[in-house]
N, CA, C and O atoms as CSV, one atom per row, in Angstrom:
chain,resi,resn,atom,element,x,y,z
A,1,MET,N,N,0.839,-1.174,0.000
A,1,MET,CA,C,0.000,0.000,0.000
A,1,MET,C,C,0.887,1.241,0.000
A,1,MET,O,O,1.864,1.316,0.746
A,2,LYS,N,N,0.546,2.195,-0.826
A,2,LYS,CA,C,1.250,3.473,-0.880
A,2,LYS,C,C,0.579,4.454,0.071
A,2,LYS,O,O,-0.635,4.413,0.270
A,3,THR,N,N,1.382,5.332,0.654
A,3,THR,CA,C,0.868,6.383,1.521
A,3,THR,C,C,1.196,7.722,0.889
A,3,THR,O,O,2.345,8.003,0.547
A,4,ILE,N,N,0.161,8.546,0.740
A,4,ILE,CA,C,0.310,9.838,0.079
A,4,ILE,C,C,-0.095,10.942,1.037
A,4,ILE,O,O,-1.142,10.868,1.680
A,5,LEU,N,N,0.745,11.968,1.128
A,5,LEU,CA,C,0.440,13.156,1.919
A,5,LEU,C,C,-0.021,14.252,0.973
A,5,LEU,O,O,0.649,14.563,-0.011
A,6,ILE,N,N,-1.176,14.834,1.284
A,6,ILE,CA,C,-1.699,15.947,0.495
A,6,ILE,C,C,-1.771,17.161,1.413
A,6,ILE,O,O,-2.519,17.172,2.391
A,7,THR,N,N,-0.992,18.173,1.088
A,7,THR,CA,C,-0.963,19.388,1.901
A,7,THR,C,C,-2.012,20.373,1.396
A,7,THR,O,O,-2.474,20.278,0.259
A,8,GLY,N,N,-2.379,21.314,2.254
A,8,GLY,CA,C,-3.357,22.332,1.868
A,8,GLY,C,C,-4.725,21.745,1.585
A,8,GLY,O,O,-5.432,22.213,0.693
A,9,ILE,N,N,-5.106,20.721,2.340
A,9,ILE,CA,C,-6.325,19.964,2.059
A,9,ILE,C,C,-7.595,20.788,2.291
A,9,ILE,O,O,-8.700,20.292,2.071
A,10,GLY,N,N,-7.451,22.005,2.721
A,10,GLY,CA,C,-8.602,22.898,2.833
A,10,GLY,C,C,-8.971,23.537,1.512
A,10,GLY,O,O,-10.031,24.151,1.393
A,11,GLY,N,N,-8.111,23.401,0.521
A,11,GLY,CA,C,-8.363,24.005,-0.787
A,11,GLY,C,C,-9.084,23.070,-1.740
A,11,GLY,O,O,-9.084,21.853,-1.556
A,12,LEU,N,N,-9.697,23.652,-2.757
A,12,LEU,CA,C,-10.451,22.862,-3.732
A,12,LEU,C,C,-9.565,21.918,-4.538
A,12,LEU,O,O,-9.924,20.759,-4.748
A,13,THR,N,N,-8.413,22.405,-4.989
A,13,THR,CA,C,-7.539,21.557,-5.809
A,13,THR,C,C,-7.010,20.358,-5.026
A,13,THR,O,O,-7.105,19.237,-5.527
A,14,PRO,N,N,-6.459,20.533,-3.827
A,14,PRO,CA,C,-6.016,19.358,-3.073
A,14,PRO,C,C,-7.158,18.375,-2.774
A,14,PRO,O,O,-6.944,17.162,-2.794
A,15,CYS,N,N,-8.356,18.881,-2.500
A,15,CYS,CA,C,-9.498,17.987,-2.263
A,15,CYS,C,C,-9.844,17.208,-3.525
A,15,CYS,O,O,-10.145,16.016,-3.457
A,16,SER,N,N,-9.802,17.869,-4.669
A,16,SER,CA,C,-10.074,17.188,-5.941
A,16,SER,C,C,-9.026,16.123,-6.232
A,16,SER,O,O,-9.352,15.037,-6.710
A,17,ILE,N,N,-7.780,16.435,-5.944
A,17,ILE,CA,C,-6.702,15.452,-6.134
A,17,ILE,C,C,-6.944,14.244,-5.232
A,17,ILE,O,O,-6.817,13.103,-5.674
A,18,ALA,N,N,-7.292,14.493,-3.976
A,18,ALA,CA,C,-7.556,13.396,-3.038
A,18,ALA,C,C,-8.738,12.545,-3.506
A,18,ALA,O,O,-8.683,11.318,-3.428
A,19,LYS,N,N,-9.800,13.182,-3.988
A,19,LYS,CA,C,-10.966,12.441,-4.487
A,19,LYS,C,C,-10.586,11.545,-5.657
A,19,LYS,O,O,-11.017,10.394,-5.729
A,20,THR,N,N,-9.787,12.070,-6.566
A,20,THR,CA,C,-9.376,11.299,-7.739
A,20,THR,C,C,-8.513,10.109,-7.335
A,20,THR,O,O,-8.698,9.000,-7.837
A,21,ILE,N,N,-7.577,10.341,-6.435
A,21,ILE,CA,C,-6.729,9.237,-5.963
A,21,ILE,C,C,-7.584,8.187,-5.260
A,21,ILE,O,O,-7.422,6.990,-5.500
A,22,ARG,N,N,-8.488,8.629,-4.396
A,22,ARG,CA,C,-9.356,7.703,-3.650
A,22,ARG,C,C,-10.196,6.867,-4.622
A,22,ARG,O,O,-10.365,5.663,-4.429
A,23,LYS,N,N,-10.714,7.510,-5.658
A,23,LYS,CA,C,-11.566,6.820,-6.635
A,23,LYS,C,C,-10.789,5.770,-7.433
A,23,LYS,O,O,-11.298,4.678,-7.684
A,24,ASN,N,N,-9.573,6.096,-7.825
A,24,ASN,CA,C,-8.788,5.225,-8.701
A,24,ASN,C,C,-7.834,4.284,-7.979
A,24,ASN,O,O,-7.360,3.308,-8.562
A,25,HIS,N,N,-7.554,4.572,-6.719
A,25,HIS,CA,C,-6.605,3.763,-5.941
A,25,HIS,C,C,-7.130,3.619,-4.513
A,25,HIS,O,O,-6.571,4.196,-3.580
A,26,SER,N,N,-8.180,2.867,-4.352
A,26,SER,CA,C,-8.820,2.750,-3.037
A,26,SER,C,C,-7.921,2.094,-1.989
A,26,SER,O,O,-8.190,2.181,-0.792
A,27,ASP,N,N,-6.858,1.440,-2.443
A,27,ASP,CA,C,-5.937,0.794,-1.505
A,27,ASP,C,C,-4.872,1.751,-0.967
A,27,ASP,O,O,-4.136,1.392,-0.049
A,28,TYR,N,N,-4.777,2.959,-1.520
A,28,TYR,CA,C,-3.793,3.930,-1.040
A,28,TYR,C,C,-4.261,4.543,0.275
A,28,TYR,O,O,-5.457,4.737,0.495
A,29,LYS,N,N,-3.309,4.841,1.137
A,29,LYS,CA,C,-3.602,5.552,2.380
A,29,LYS,C,C,-3.397,7.035,2.110
A,29,LYS,O,O,-2.324,7.445,1.668
A,30,LEU,N,N,-4.421,7.841,2.375
A,30,LEU,CA,C,-4.337,9.280,2.147
A,30,LEU,C,C,-4.278,10.019,3.473
A,30,LEU,O,O,-5.130,9.843,4.344
A,31,ILE,N,N,-3.259,10.844,3.602
A,31,ILE,CA,C,-3.078,11.684,4.780
A,31,ILE,C,C,-3.122,13.128,4.313
A,31,ILE,O,O,-2.453,13.496,3.347
A,32,GLY,N,N,-3.902,13.938,4.991
A,32,GLY,CA,C,-4.013,15.349,4.636
A,32,GLY,C,C,-3.530,16.230,5.763
A,32,GLY,O,O,-3.575,15.855,6.935
A,33,CYS,N,N,-3.067,17.412,5.387
A,33,CYS,CA,C,-2.709,18.396,6.408
A,33,CYS,C,C,-3.064,19.793,5.914
A,33,CYS,O,O,-3.124,20.055,4.713
A,34,ASP,N,N,-3.292,20.664,6.862
A,34,ASP,CA,C,-3.636,22.049,6.561
A,34,ASP,C,C,-3.350,22.880,7.808
A,34,ASP,O,O,-3.266,22.347,8.915
A,35,ILE,N,N,-3.204,24.175,7.620
A,35,ILE,CA,C,-2.948,25.053,8.762
A,35,ILE,C,C,-4.227,25.394,9.524
A,35,ILE,O,O,-4.171,25.839,10.671
A,36,GLU,N,N,-5.373,25.187,8.889
A,36,GLU,CA,C,-6.660,25.510,9.512
A,36,GLU,C,C,-7.282,24.265,10.135
A,36,GLU,O,O,-7.355,23.213,9.499
A,37,LYS,N,N,-7.729,24.392,11.380
A,37,LYS,CA,C,-8.322,23.226,12.048
A,37,LYS,C,C,-9.688,22.854,11.482
A,37,LYS,O,O,-10.179,21.752,11.723
A,38,LYS,N,N,-10.298,23.758,10.737
A,38,LYS,CA,C,-11.592,23.474,10.110
A,38,LYS,C,C,-11.458,23.382,8.590
A,38,LYS,O,O,-12.362,23.785,7.859
A,39,ALA,N,N,-10.351,22.862,8.127
A,39,ALA,CA,C,-10.119,22.714,6.686
A,39,ALA,C,C,-11.172,21.790,6.074
A,39,ALA,O,O,-11.512,20.752,6.643
A,40,MET,N,N,-11.675,22.181,4.919
A,40,MET,CA,C,-12.745,21.451,4.245
A,40,MET,C,C,-12.458,19.955,4.119
A,40,MET,O,O,-13.336,19.135,4.389
A,41,GLY,N,N,-11.259,19.596,3.718
A,41,GLY,CA,C,-10.919,18.195,3.495
A,41,GLY,C,C,-10.966,17.335,4.742
A,41,GLY,O,O,-11.137,16.119,4.650
A,42,PHE,N,N,-10.815,17.950,5.913
A,42,PHE,CA,C,-10.871,17.200,7.165
A,42,PHE,C,C,-12.268,16.621,7.407
A,42,PHE,O,O,-12.420,15.623,8.112
A,43,PHE,N,N,-13.275,17.249,6.821
A,43,PHE,CA,C,-14.662,16.892,7.115
A,43,PHE,C,C,-15.390,16.208,5.965
A,43,PHE,O,O,-16.587,15.937,6.063
A,44,MET,N,N,-14.691,15.933,4.893
A,44,MET,CA,C,-15.311,15.253,3.752
A,44,MET,C,C,-15.293,13.742,3.999
A,44,MET,O,O,-14.234,13.146,4.195
A,45,LYS,N,N,-16.454,13.150,3.988
A,45,LYS,CA,C,-16.618,11.731,4.326
A,45,LYS,C,C,-15.779,10.834,3.422
A,45,LYS,O,O,-15.815,10.954,2.197
A,46,ASN,N,N,-15.027,9.938,4.045
A,46,ASN,CA,C,-14.211,8.924,3.362
A,46,ASN,C,C,-13.118,9.491,2.455
A,46,ASN,O,O,-12.625,8.786,1.575
A,47,LEU,N,N,-12.738,10.741,2.654
A,47,LEU,CA,C,-11.696,11.328,1.813
A,47,LEU,C,C,-10.303,10.974,2.328
A,47,LEU,O,O,-9.449,10.531,1.560
A,48,LEU,N,N,-10.074,11.167,3.614
A,48,LEU,CA,C,-8.747,10.961,4.197
A,48,LEU,C,C,-8.763,9.830,5.218
A,48,LEU,O,O,-9.769,9.582,5.881
A,49,ASP,N,N,-7.640,9.161,5.326
A,49,ASP,CA,C,-7.483,8.149,6.365
A,49,ASP,C,C,-7.003,8.786,7.670
A,49,ASP,O,O,-7.348,8.331,8.760
A,50,GLU,N,N,-6.208,9.836,7.540
A,50,GLU,CA,C,-5.706,10.585,8.697
A,50,GLU,C,C,-5.543,12.037,8.270
A,50,GLU,O,O,-5.376,12.334,7.087
A,51,TYR,N,N,-5.596,12.939,9.252
A,51,TYR,CA,C,-5.328,14.343,8.943
A,51,TYR,C,C,-4.652,15.024,10.128
A,51,TYR,O,O,-4.795,14.615,11.280
A,52,TYR,N,N,-3.912,16.080,9.797
A,52,TYR,CA,C,-3.119,16.788,10.798
A,52,TYR,C,C,-3.160,18.282,10.536
A,52,TYR,O,O,-3.212,18.730,9.391
A,53,ILE,N,N,-3.137,19.039,11.620
A,53,ILE,CA,C,-3.005,20.492,11.517
A,53,ILE,C,C,-1.516,20.794,11.516
A,53,ILE,O,O,-0.789,20.402,12.429
A,54,SER,N,N,-1.074,21.488,10.488
A,54,SER,CA,C,0.355,21.769,10.327
A,54,SER,C,C,0.669,23.212,10.704
A,54,SER,O,O,-0.221,24.062,10.715
A,55,PRO,N,N,1.928,23.485,11.012
A,55,PRO,CA,C,2.339,24.881,11.165
A,55,PRO,C,C,2.369,25.540,9.782
A,55,PRO,O,O,2.406,24.852,8.762
A,56,ARG,N,N,2.355,26.844,9.757
A,56,ARG,CA,C,2.478,27.567,8.480
A,56,ARG,C,C,3.838,27.267,7.862
A,56,ARG,O,O,4.810,27.013,8.574
A,57,CYS,N,N,3.902,27.296,6.544
A,57,CYS,CA,C,5.173,26.998,5.874
A,57,CYS,C,C,6.233,28.063,6.163
A,57,CYS,O,O,7.421,27.829,5.945
A,58,THR,N,N,5.816,29.213,6.645
A,58,THR,CA,C,6.771,30.262,7.008
A,58,THR,C,C,7.286,30.109,8.442
A,58,THR,O,O,8.189,30.831,8.864
A,59,SER,N,N,6.711,29.177,9.174
A,59,SER,CA,C,7.124,28.942,10.560
A,59,SER,C,C,8.486,28.256,10.603
A,59,SER,O,O,8.771,27.399,9.766
A,60,PRO,N,N,9.327,28.619,11.565
A,60,PRO,CA,C,10.616,27.939,11.704
A,60,PRO,C,C,10.462,26.448,12.043
A,60,PRO,O,O,11.398,25.671,11.852
A,61,ASP,N,N,9.294,26.051,12.539
A,61,ASP,CA,C,9.045,24.653,12.909
A,61,ASP,C,C,8.532,23.801,11.752
A,61,ASP,O,O,8.449,22.579,11.872
A,62,TYR,N,N,8.189,24.435,10.635
A,62,TYR,CA,C,7.523,23.710,9.546
A,62,TYR,C,C,8.354,22.549,9.011
A,62,TYR,O,O,7.843,21.433,8.909
A,63,PHE,N,N,9.597,22.775,8.674
A,63,PHE,CA,C,10.402,21.721,8.056
A,63,PHE,C,C,10.563,20.521,8.986
A,63,PHE,O,O,10.409,19.379,8.554
A,64,SER,N,N,10.870,20.768,10.248
A,64,SER,CA,C,11.052,19.646,11.179
A,64,SER,C,C,9.728,18.921,11.424
A,64,SER,O,O,9.707,17.699,11.568
A,65,TRP,N,N,8.624,19.671,11.473
A,65,TRP,CA,C,7.310,19.049,11.635
A,65,TRP,C,C,7.002,18.135,10.443
A,65,TRP,O,O,6.564,16.998,10.615
A,66,MET,N,N,7.238,18.649,9.243
A,66,MET,CA,C,6.960,17.888,8.025
A,66,MET,C,C,7.862,16.656,7.930
A,66,MET,O,O,7.402,15.567,7.585
A,67,GLU,N,N,9.133,16.834,8.234
A,67,GLU,CA,C,10.081,15.721,8.186
A,67,GLU,C,C,9.662,14.607,9.154
A,67,GLU,O,O,9.703,13.426,8.810
A,68,LYS,N,N,9.264,14.994,10.352
A,68,LYS,CA,C,8.823,14.022,11.355
A,68,LYS,C,C,7.580,13.269,10.868
A,68,LYS,O,O,7.499,12.049,11.009
A,69,LEU,N,N,6.623,13.987,10.302
A,69,LEU,CA,C,5.402,13.359,9.795
A,69,LEU,C,C,5.716,12.366,8.677
A,69,LEU,O,O,5.188,11.254,8.664
A,70,VAL,N,N,6.563,12.764,7.754
A,70,VAL,CA,C,6.922,11.902,6.622
A,70,VAL,C,C,7.569,10.611,7.105
A,70,VAL,O,O,7.246,9.534,6.603
A,71,PHE,N,N,8.464,10.702,8.059
A,71,PHE,CA,C,9.144,9.503,8.551
A,71,PHE,C,C,8.251,8.653,9.458
A,71,PHE,O,O,8.257,7.426,9.352
A,72,GLU,N,N,7.488,9.285,10.344
A,72,GLU,CA,C,6.632,8.522,11.260
A,72,GLU,C,C,5.499,7.800,10.541
A,72,GLU,O,O,5.106,6.704,10.939
A,73,LYS,N,N,4.979,8.406,9.495
A,73,LYS,CA,C,3.840,7.829,8.773
A,73,LYS,C,C,4.264,7.073,7.516
A,73,LYS,O,O,3.417,6.608,6.754
A,74,ASN,N,N,5.563,6.950,7.301
A,74,ASN,CA,C,6.086,6.224,6.130
A,74,ASN,C,C,5.452,6.704,4.827
A,74,ASN,O,O,4.968,5.902,4.028
A,75,ILE,N,N,5.462,8.001,4.627
A,75,ILE,CA,C,4.843,8.599,3.446
A,75,ILE,C,C,5.710,8.337,2.222
A,75,ILE,O,O,6.913,8.599,2.221
A,76,ASP,N,N,5.073,7.817,1.184
A,76,ASP,CA,C,5.769,7.514,-0.067
A,76,ASP,C,C,5.816,8.716,-1.005
A,76,ASP,O,O,6.817,8.950,-1.683
A,77,TYR,N,N,4.725,9.472,-1.036
A,77,TYR,CA,C,4.630,10.620,-1.944
A,77,TYR,C,C,4.002,11.793,-1.215
A,77,TYR,O,O,3.108,11.620,-0.388
A,78,ALA,N,N,4.481,12.989,-1.532
A,78,ALA,CA,C,3.907,14.202,-0.940
A,78,ALA,C,C,3.841,15.286,-1.996
A,78,ALA,O,O,3.389,16.396,-1.714
């Protein structure tokens, strides 16, 4: 099983990408992240397997947060 991280899941384009992947590759694990705790993709039924609130990309913590997530969740593609 492949694990894919989709960032900015509160936006229309990332949600559309996630829907397409889910439709064509139901065996893939989809993880989403966004800076907003009420991001649209977090609440779409059966869209994501897991989701996380991320720091802003301008935050000094962003890179280490992202690196930790990628390694802990064994993300194949982001």
